[in-house]
C-alpha positions as CSV (number, residue, x, y, z in Angstrom):
1,M,13.3,11.0,-51.6
2,A,13.5,11.8,-47.8
3,V,15.6,12.9,-45.1
4,L,16.7,10.5,-42.5
5,I,16.5,11.0,-39.2
6,A,18.5,9.1,-36.4
7,D,18.1,9.6,-32.4
8,D,16.8,7.8,-29.6
9,D,14.9,10.4,-28.0
10,Q,11.2,10.1,-29.3
11,N,10.4,13.7,-28.4
12,I,13.3,14.6,-31.1
13,I,12.3,12.7,-33.5
14,T,8.5,13.5,-33.4
15,A,9.5,17.4,-33.5
16,L,11.7,16.7,-36.3
17,K,9.2,15.1,-38.4
18,L,6.7,17.9,-37.4
19,L,9.0,20.5,-38.6
20,L,10.2,18.7,-41.9
21,K,6.6,18.0,-42.8
22,N,5.7,21.6,-42.2
23,E,8.6,22.3,-44.7
24,G,7.2,20.0,-47.4
25,L,10.0,17.1,-46.4
26,D,9.5,13.4,-46.6
27,S,11.3,12.1,-43.3
28,V,12.1,8.1,-42.2
29,P,12.7,7.9,-38.7
30,C,15.3,5.8,-36.5
31,N,16.0,4.7,-33.1
32,T,19.8,3.4,-33.5
33,P,22.7,3.5,-35.4
34,K,21.6,0.0,-37.1
35,E,18.5,0.9,-38.3
36,A,19.8,3.8,-39.6
37,L,22.5,2.3,-41.5
38,E,19.8,-0.4,-42.8
39,Q,17.8,2.1,-44.2
40,I,20.4,4.3,-46.0
41,S,21.7,0.7,-47.5
42,K,18.4,0.3,-49.2
43,Q,17.4,3.9,-50.6
44,S,18.8,7.2,-51.3
45,F,18.1,10.0,-49.1
46,Q,18.5,13.9,-49.5
47,L,20.2,14.4,-46.1
48,A,21.0,12.3,-43.1
49,L,20.0,14.3,-39.9
50,I,22.0,12.0,-36.6
51,D,22.4,12.2,-33.2
52,L,25.6,11.4,-31.7
53,N,24.8,9.8,-28.6
54,Y,22.9,6.3,-28.4
55,H,22.6,3.9,-26.0
56,E,26.5,2.5,-25.5
57,D,26.9,6.0,-23.5
58,T,25.4,9.6,-23.6
59,T,28.5,11.9,-24.0
60,S,31.2,10.6,-26.1
61,G,29.5,10.7,-29.7
62,K,31.4,7.3,-30.5
63,E,28.4,5.9,-32.0
64,G,27.5,8.6,-34.1
65,L,30.8,8.9,-35.0
66,E,30.8,5.2,-36.4
67,L,27.4,5.5,-38.1
68,I,28.9,8.5,-40.2
69,S,31.9,6.4,-41.3
70,S,29.7,3.4,-42.0
71,I,27.3,5.9,-44.4
72,R,30.4,7.5,-45.9
73,K,31.0,3.8,-47.1
74,V,27.1,3.2,-48.4
75,D,26.6,6.5,-49.6
76,Q,29.8,9.1,-50.6
77,Y,27.5,11.9,-51.3
78,V,24.4,12.4,-48.9
79,P,25.3,15.4,-46.6
80,I,25.2,14.5,-43.1
81,I,24.2,16.9,-40.3
82,V,25.3,16.3,-36.4
83,M,23.2,16.6,-33.2
84,T,24.0,16.5,-30.0
85,G,23.3,17.7,-26.1
86,W,26.8,17.2,-25.1
87,G,28.7,19.0,-28.0
88,T,32.5,19.4,-27.8
89,V,34.8,21.0,-29.5
90,G,37.2,17.9,-30.6
91,V,33.7,15.5,-31.3
92,A,32.8,19.0,-33.8
93,V,35.8,18.7,-35.3
94,E,35.7,14.3,-35.5
95,A,32.6,14.6,-37.2
96,M,33.3,16.7,-40.0
97,K,36.2,15.0,-40.5
98,R,34.2,11.2,-41.0
99,G,32.1,13.3,-43.6
100,A,29.8,15.5,-41.5
101,V,28.5,18.5,-43.3
102,D,27.3,20.7,-40.4
103,F,26.8,20.5,-36.3
104,V,24.0,21.4,-34.3
105,E,23.6,21.5,-30.4
106,K,20.6,20.1,-28.9
107,P,18.1,21.6,-28.4
108,W,17.9,24.1,-31.2
109,D,16.7,27.1,-30.0
110,D,15.5,28.6,-33.4
111,N,13.5,26.3,-36.0
112,H,14.4,28.6,-38.7
113,R,18.3,28.0,-38.8
114,L,17.7,24.4,-38.4
115,V,15.8,24.5,-41.6
116,A,17.9,26.9,-43.2
117,A,21.1,24.4,-42.6
118,I,18.7,21.6,-43.5
119,R,17.8,23.2,-47.1
120,T,21.6,24.4,-47.6
121,Q,22.9,20.9,-47.3
122,I,20.4,19.6,-49.7
123,R,21.2,22.1,-52.2
124,L,25.0,21.9,-52.1
125,S,24.6,18.5,-52.3
126,E,22.3,18.3,-55.4
127,I,25.0,21.2,-57.3
128,A,27.5,18.9,-56.4
129,R,26.1,15.9,-58.1
130,S,25.3,17.9,-61.1
131,E,28.5,18.8,-61.7
132,I,29.4,15.1,-61.1
133,R,27.0,14.3,-64.2
134,L,27.9,17.1,-66.0
135,K,31.4,16.1,-66.0
136,T,30.9,12.4,-66.8
137,E,28.6,13.4,-69.8
138,N,31.2,15.4,-71.6
139,K,33.3,12.7,-71.3
140,I,31.1,10.2,-72.5
141,L,28.8,11.9,-75.3
142,K,30.1,13.1,-78.7
143,R,27.4,14.8,-79.7
144,E,27.0,15.9,-83.8
145,K,28.0,20.0,-84.2
146,D,26.1,20.0,-87.6
147,N,22.5,20.4,-86.3
148,P,22.0,16.6,-85.3
149,H,18.4,17.3,-84.7
150,N,17.1,18.5,-88.1
151,M,14.7,16.1,-89.8
152,V,14.1,15.7,-93.2
153,C,10.6,14.9,-94.5
154,E,9.7,15.4,-98.0
155,S,8.8,11.5,-99.0
156,P,5.3,10.5,-97.7
157,S,6.7,7.9,-95.8
158,M,8.7,10.5,-93.3
159,K,5.9,12.9,-93.4
160,E,3.3,9.9,-92.1
161,L,6.4,9.1,-89.3
162,L,6.3,12.2,-88.4
163,E,3.0,12.5,-87.4
164,I,2.9,9.7,-85.0
165,V,6.2,11.3,-83.6
166,D,4.7,14.4,-83.0
167,R,1.5,12.4,-81.1
168,I,3.4,10.2,-79.0
169,A,6.7,12.7,-78.2
170,S,5.1,14.1,-74.7
171,S,4.2,11.1,-73.5
172,D,6.7,8.9,-71.4
173,I,5.6,5.6,-73.8
174,P,8.6,3.8,-74.5
175,I,9.4,3.8,-78.3
176,L,10.8,1.0,-80.2
177,I,12.8,2.2,-83.7
178,T,13.2,-0.5,-86.1
179,G,14.9,0.1,-89.7
180,E,17.8,-0.7,-91.7
181,N,21.5,-0.1,-90.8
182,G,22.1,3.7,-91.7
183,T,18.6,5.1,-91.8
184,G,18.8,7.4,-89.1
185,K,17.5,5.6,-86.2
186,S,19.5,7.5,-83.5
187,L,19.0,10.7,-85.3
188,L,14.9,10.1,-84.7
189,A,15.5,9.3,-81.2
190,N,17.2,12.5,-80.6
191,Y,14.6,14.2,-82.5
192,I,12.0,12.3,-80.5
193,H,13.7,13.5,-77.0
194,E,13.8,17.2,-78.3
195,Q,10.2,17.3,-79.1
196,S,9.0,15.7,-75.9
197,S,8.1,17.2,-72.0
198,R,11.7,15.9,-71.1
199,S,14.0,18.1,-74.0
200,D,15.6,20.2,-71.0
201,G,16.9,16.8,-69.7
202,P,20.0,14.8,-71.0
203,F,20.0,12.2,-73.9
204,I,22.2,9.6,-73.2
205,S,23.1,7.2,-75.9
206,V,24.4,3.7,-75.4
207,N,25.4,0.7,-77.8
208,M,23.9,-2.2,-75.9
209,G,25.8,-4.8,-77.8
210,G,29.2,-2.6,-77.3
211,I,29.2,-3.6,-73.7
212,S,30.8,-6.9,-72.4
213,D,28.9,-9.1,-70.1
214,S,31.7,-8.0,-67.5
215,T,30.9,-4.1,-67.9
216,F,27.6,-4.6,-68.3
217,E,26.5,-3.6,-65.1
218,S,29.2,-0.5,-64.4
219,E,28.3,1.0,-67.6
220,M,24.3,0.9,-67.1
221,F,24.2,1.5,-63.5
222,G,27.5,2.4,-62.2
223,H,29.7,1.4,-59.1
224,V,30.7,2.2,-55.7
225,K,34.4,2.2,-55.0
226,G,35.8,-1.1,-54.5
227,A,32.9,-2.8,-55.9
228,Y,35.5,-4.7,-58.0
229,T,39.7,-4.6,-58.3
230,D,39.8,-1.8,-60.6
231,A,37.0,-0.1,-59.2
232,K,39.1,3.2,-57.2
233,K,36.4,5.8,-57.4
234,D,32.5,6.2,-57.7
235,R,31.4,5.7,-61.0
236,I,27.9,6.8,-62.5
237,G,26.1,5.0,-64.7
238,R,24.1,6.1,-67.8
239,V,20.7,5.0,-66.4
240,E,22.3,7.9,-63.6
241,L,23.1,10.2,-66.3
242,A,19.3,10.1,-68.0
243,D,17.7,10.9,-64.9
244,G,15.4,13.4,-66.2
245,G,15.8,12.9,-69.7
246,T,16.2,9.7,-72.2
247,L,17.9,6.8,-72.3
248,F,18.9,5.5,-75.8
249,M,19.0,2.1,-76.1
250,D,20.9,1.5,-79.4
251,E,21.6,-2.3,-80.9
252,I,19.2,-3.5,-78.1
253,A,19.1,-7.0,-80.1
254,N,22.5,-7.0,-79.4
255,M,22.1,-7.1,-75.9
256,P,23.6,-10.2,-74.0
257,T,20.8,-12.6,-72.8
258,Q,22.1,-12.5,-69.2
259,Q,21.8,-9.0,-68.9
260,Q,18.1,-8.6,-70.5
261,A,16.4,-9.6,-66.6
262,K,18.6,-6.3,-65.4
263,I,17.2,-3.9,-68.2
264,L,13.7,-5.4,-67.8
265,R,13.6,-5.0,-64.0
266,L,14.4,-1.4,-64.7
267,L,11.1,-0.7,-67.1
268,E,9.2,-2.3,-64.9
269,E,10.4,-0.5,-61.8
270,Y,12.3,2.4,-62.8
271,Q,14.9,1.3,-59.8
272,Y,18.6,-0.3,-60.2
273,E,21.6,-0.5,-58.0
274,R,25.0,0.2,-58.4
275,L,27.4,-3.0,-58.8
276,G,28.7,-3.2,-55.2
277,S,25.6,-1.6,-53.3
278,S,22.3,-2.3,-52.1
279,Q,20.8,0.9,-52.1
280,V,17.9,1.3,-54.5
281,Q,18.9,4.1,-56.8
282,S,15.1,5.5,-58.5
283,A,15.4,6.5,-61.9
284,S,13.0,9.3,-64.0
285,L,13.4,8.8,-67.5
286,R,12.2,7.9,-71.0
287,V,13.4,4.8,-72.9
288,I,13.8,4.7,-76.4
289,S,15.6,1.7,-78.0
290,A,16.4,0.4,-81.7
291,T,17.4,-2.5,-83.5
292,N,17.9,-3.3,-87.0
293,A,16.9,-7.1,-86.3
294,N,13.5,-8.7,-86.2
295,L,12.7,-9.1,-82.5
296,E,9.8,-11.0,-82.5
297,K,11.6,-13.8,-84.8
298,L,14.7,-13.6,-82.0
299,T,12.2,-14.2,-79.1
300,L,10.7,-17.3,-80.8
301,E,14.3,-18.3,-81.4
302,Q,15.1,-17.7,-77.5
303,G,17.5,-15.0,-78.5
304,F,15.8,-12.3,-77.1
305,R,13.1,-12.5,-73.8
306,T,9.4,-12.1,-74.9
307,D,8.5,-9.9,-71.6
308,L,11.1,-7.6,-72.3
309,L,10.1,-6.9,-75.7
310,Y,6.4,-6.2,-74.5
311,R,8.0,-3.3,-72.5
312,L,10.2,-2.1,-75.3
313,N,7.7,-1.8,-77.8
314,G,4.9,0.6,-76.3
315,V,5.0,2.2,-79.6
316,T,7.1,0.6,-82.9
317,L,8.1,3.0,-85.4
318,E,9.8,1.8,-88.7
319,L,11.9,3.9,-90.4
320,P,12.0,3.3,-94.2
321,P,14.9,2.8,-95.9
322,L,16.6,5.8,-98.3
323,K,15.5,4.4,-101.3
324,E,11.9,4.3,-100.5
325,R,12.0,7.8,-99.6
326,K,13.6,9.3,-103.2
327,E,12.3,12.8,-102.2
328,D,14.5,13.3,-99.4
329,I,17.7,12.3,-100.9
330,L,18.4,15.8,-102.4
331,P,17.5,17.9,-99.2
332,L,19.7,15.3,-97.3
333,A,22.2,15.7,-99.4
334,K,22.6,19.3,-99.6
335,M,22.3,19.2,-95.9
336,F,25.0,17.1,-95.4
337,L,27.1,19.8,-98.2
338,A,26.2,22.9,-96.4
339,A,27.2,21.2,-93.1
340,A,30.2,19.5,-94.6
341,G,31.2,22.8,-96.1
342,G,31.5,24.6,-92.6
343,R,33.7,22.0,-91.6
344,Y,36.3,22.3,-94.8
345,D,37.6,24.8,-97.1
346,C,36.8,23.7,-100.4
347,T,35.4,25.3,-103.4
348,A,32.0,23.5,-104.6
349,Q,29.0,24.7,-103.2
350,S,26.4,22.6,-105.0
351,F,25.5,19.8,-107.4
352,S,25.3,19.5,-110.7
353,A,22.4,18.3,-112.6
354,T,23.8,15.6,-113.7
355,A,25.0,14.7,-110.0
356,E,21.4,15.4,-108.7
357,D,20.7,12.7,-111.0
358,A,22.9,9.9,-110.5
359,L,21.9,10.5,-106.3
360,L,18.5,9.8,-107.2
361,N,18.9,7.0,-109.3
362,Y,21.7,5.1,-107.0
363,V,19.8,2.4,-104.6
364,W,22.3,3.6,-101.4
365,P,22.1,0.0,-99.7
366,G,24.2,2.1,-96.8
367,N,21.2,4.5,-96.7
368,V,21.5,7.8,-95.1
369,R,24.9,7.0,-93.3
370,E,26.1,6.2,-96.6
371,L,24.9,9.4,-98.3
372,Q,26.6,11.3,-96.0
373,H,29.7,9.3,-96.5
374,V,29.6,10.0,-100.3
375,V,29.0,13.7,-100.3
376,E,31.5,14.5,-97.7
377,R,34.2,12.4,-100.0
378,A,32.8,14.4,-103.0
379,L,33.2,17.9,-101.7
380,L,36.7,16.7,-100.5
381,L,37.6,15.4,-104.2
382,C,35.5,18.0,-105.9
383,R,37.7,20.6,-107.6
384,N,35.5,22.6,-109.1
385,E,32.3,24.8,-107.8
386,E,29.9,22.4,-108.6
387,I,30.4,18.8,-107.7
388,G,29.8,16.2,-110.7
389,P,28.9,12.3,-111.1
390,N,32.2,11.6,-111.4
391,D,33.1,13.1,-108.0
392,L,30.3,11.5,-106.1
393,Q,31.9,7.6,-107.2
394,L,29.2,5.7,-107.3
395,A,29.5,3.6,-110.5
396,A,30.5,0.8,-108.1
397,V,27.2,-0.3,-107.4
398,Q,24.5,0.3,-110.2
399,A,20.8,1.4,-109.6
400,T,19.2,-2.4,-110.0
401,D,17.6,-4.4,-107.4
402,K,18.5,-7.7,-110.3
403,V,21.3,-10.1,-109.0
404,E,22.8,-12.7,-110.9
405,Y,22.6,-15.9,-108.6
406,S,25.0,-19.5,-109.9
407,D,23.2,-22.2,-110.5
408,E,25.1,-23.9,-107.8
409,F,23.8,-21.6,-105.2
410,L,20.1,-21.8,-106.3
411,N,20.0,-25.9,-105.9
412,M,21.3,-25.3,-102.7
413,S,19.1,-25.9,-99.6
414,L,17.5,-23.1,-98.0
415,E,19.5,-24.4,-94.6
416,Q,22.8,-24.5,-96.8
417,A,22.5,-21.1,-98.3
418,E,21.6,-19.8,-94.7
419,S,24.8,-21.3,-93.4
420,W,26.8,-20.4,-96.8
421,F,25.7,-16.7,-96.5
422,I,26.4,-16.6,-92.3
423,Q,30.3,-18.1,-93.7
424,Q,30.9,-15.2,-95.8
425,V,29.8,-12.4,-93.5
426,I,31.7,-14.1,-91.0
427,A,34.7,-14.0,-93.3
428,K,33.9,-10.7,-94.3
429,N,34.3,-9.5,-90.7
430,N,37.7,-11.1,-90.6
431,G,36.3,-14.0,-88.3
432,N,35.1,-11.7,-85.7
433,S,31.4,-13.6,-84.5
434,T,30.1,-10.3,-82.6
435,Q,30.5,-7.9,-85.5
436,A,29.3,-11.1,-88.2
437,A,26.2,-11.3,-85.7
438,K,25.3,-7.5,-85.5
439,A,26.0,-7.1,-89.7
440,L,23.3,-10.3,-89.7
441,G,21.0,-8.2,-87.3
442,I,20.5,-11.3,-84.9
443,S,22.2,-12.2,-81.6
444,R,25.9,-13.5,-81.0
445,S,24.2,-16.8,-79.3
446,A,21.4,-17.0,-82.2
447,L,24.3,-16.9,-84.8
448,Y,26.0,-19.9,-83.1
449,R,22.8,-21.8,-83.0
450,R,22.1,-21.2,-87.0
451,L,26.0,-22.4,-87.2
452,G,25.3,-25.8,-85.1
453,K,22.3,-26.3,-87.0
454,S,24.5,-26.3,-90.2
455,E,27.0,-28.7,-89.2
456,T,24.7,-31.7,-87.6
């Protein structure tokens, strides 16, 4: 970012540009309030250094005071230092009331003092922005307290996957994580962030399918006060929160089609605007996305933009289901047991041999997430020092891939079977099409197309 200079005296502009350049600061010069307002509406500045008097008159400071008010409507946080050769206490007080942070008389006789004032205000602005970001993060982020970044990789498939992660983590290449529900895609994304050069920055996670069309821009890019009826103050979006770190977009396949273009622009230019503002913001971040859907298939069905897919899948990592990584089952179960034992005052501290066999022989349709829930439930139910097979309550689902189908089902056409299955999923989700689409791993529009196709 740069410092905005607004003054109708070209000699002042030249002197300030040279002074700032020697201090390693870029600057954008303007000769009129109108030009200054146009510039600050287009981009963010570290600081605005503006004269109070222009062409209308040279003593009242009216034009400069109006410029301060106009800047504050566009950017609530940029520090403003005002300059004037006709300084009075009244004008200085009014400038501060309108949002200026310091007052400099022209001509200044000490460059070091002016530079110190500029750097002080830039630093104070950065601290204020950081505090706002931290407060917003605390409201949004609910991180796990039980060592969420610990990756268990005893199985060959996970060892191979983490070898790839170790090679790409330090780069900023976009990563697409695929895999069944509950396999730990968000955990892997967090792990990649911790191994990256951005580990000191924030890790911001957002469920893309859980944001409605009406709030999408506000949630992702933020908004300015007055952007809509209930926008009573500025809001920082997830993209700005992730600046300097990682933005994790989960359930990317469920993102509304009309919003995909906005994310595409972010990935292409790393720029965006807050809702209600034309000021261009820049974002320095690493993007990781995840889905349990087949995005390539969705692009063929016109449910997902092909150009967006190309931007997301710089590298694709597929997390194997838990049933294909049996070597990880017991280490994961013991890790979950130790974590849950720290939260609950329970007797059990280990699994019996028969319980371990039951864990190994179960198919885990819910993957790692189901394993965690089973272990925590067993810990609460167990009355002994060891968790037994009955405490696990795994008998409801047998460890077999064999499924019996009725003759009626086997005589259906492929379209009829698909329609029947979709209706079953919708019924299971109490008629909620959004949840049903999520369970099926397709977009809601794709769900409607399939239903429409089955009715023709």
